[in-house]
C-alpha positions, 0 to 999 in steps of 0.5 A: 548496520552494526550497533553496540549492544545495549540493555533490552527494553524489558530491562529498561522498563523494569528499572523504570517501574522499580524506580517509580515505585521507590520514588513513590515510597520516598515521597510517602515517607517524606509526607509522613515526616513533614505532616506527622513527625515534625510535630512530635516534640524533640524533648520529653513533655512535662505535664503537671499532675493537675492536667487531665491528660493520660498516656505516654508522650513519645519523643521524636528521637525515639520515634525515628529510632523505631521508624527508620529500620522499618522504613528501610525494610519497606524500601527494600521490599519495594525495590525487590517487588518493583524489580520482580513485578516490573520484569513480569509486567514488562514481559507481558506488555512486550509479548505482542511486540515480540510476536511482531518482531518474529514476523518481521524477521520471517518476512525479512527471510522471504516468508511473506505468507506469515501473519501475526493475527494478534488476539485480544481487544483493540489497543496500540499493539493490536493496531500495529499488528493489524497494520503490519498484517495488511502491509504483508498482504499487500507486499505478498500480492505485489511480489506475486504480481511482479513475479508473474509479470516478469515471467510473462514479460520474459515469455513475450520478449522471447517470442519475437527474439526466437522468431527473429533468430529463426528468420535469420537462420533461414536467410543464412542457410537458404541464400535463394530465399526471398530477402525482401520477405525476410526483411519485412517479417523481421521489421514486423517482429522488431516493431512488436518487440519495440512496442512491448519494450516501450510499454514495459518502460511506461508501466515501470514509469507509472508504477514509480509515480515519478511525474509532475502533477499539472491541471488536466482536462480529461475531455480534451484528452478524449478529443485528442485520443479519438482524433488520433485513432479515428483512422483505425476506427474507420478501418475496423468499421467502428463508430466513436461517439463522445459526450460529456462535460469538462473533467478537470483533474491533476496529474501527468498529462502524458500518462493520462493521454496514454490512459485515454488512448489505450482505452479507446484503442482497446475498445476499437480492436476488441469490438464487433467485426463491423458496425461496432460502436464506442461511447466515450463519456466524461462526467463530474461527481461530487469529488471526482471526475469520471471517464467511461469507455463503452464498446460493443463486442462479444459477450464476456463473463464477469470472471473474464472481465476481472482478469483483463487488467492483468499484464498479458491477459486477453479475452478469448477470441478477442484479438484481431489479426492486426493492431492487437497490441502487446497485452499491456494496454489495460494493465497500463491503464490500471497502473496509471489510474492507481498512480493518480489515486483513482479507481478502475472498474471493468464491467461486462455488458449484458448485450456484449462488450465491455464498460470501463470506468476510470474515476479520478480525484477532481481538482480542488477548485472544482471540488470546493465548488 
């Protein structure tokens, strides 16, 4: 946006300082006139010889003739002093703002790693600089995450496309190849690509927070998700146990159902080969509602557990041959949780497996109760 150039803030402050100093001088001279000079007689005072009074009695006109040049000199000094002192003072006051502006320009040019780190005690400029540094840190982390996500998504999408191309090349060069097998494999590859694309769209939708909020009970979503995934759990030999109370919150019912479904699905496919167990619990705290999904499985280190919410990150040797997903299940859970102003915690169980806790704000009616 092009704007006409104007005076700098430093010049405006300098003129303001000098103006206030001149105004103070004028008011001081006016006070001298009102409370002193107006009581000086305008004519010579005649005193009789018998009056016991000694000294010289000044006349107002003489005082004004002597006082006016000196007052003008004082006002000129105040003007120069106000301009010079105001310029220096404004420069010192605006120095932190200059550093913040420089950091903003560097961020605009793509340098997000620069920080202001303004020294000194806490004041308005220090608060602004610290807030700007925190904002830059969040933006840098977000940009790095988006770049990593884009690279991983491109890689994941390229794989099914490359497989499809290879299958089509085989079918074209070998007319005697079993067409049914090629079609079946193409169907599986395309299904995975569609699932991945839908997961990416869901992730983007949750990131934008473009959804209407409505009352939601997490316990009902748990029942719906477990009923839907019960055949898959039986196929894997996994037992699902649900417990807890109603957990009223507000948000998108579709997204929160997706969150619950992803958690239960993840607990099923990343479980023991047989006789695995899943415990799903909903609870209420002072101002939040809690959804906990805990499953058995192989032992995980805290380092591995902390990376599982990253897109396309999977625990080593944790993927089953089927229903492995597209590597975005827990990433979607994290995004939906943050979009609903909640917190997500992953904890590796000492006996093996994972405990995932989602904590969301409770509805106002319950929080007040």
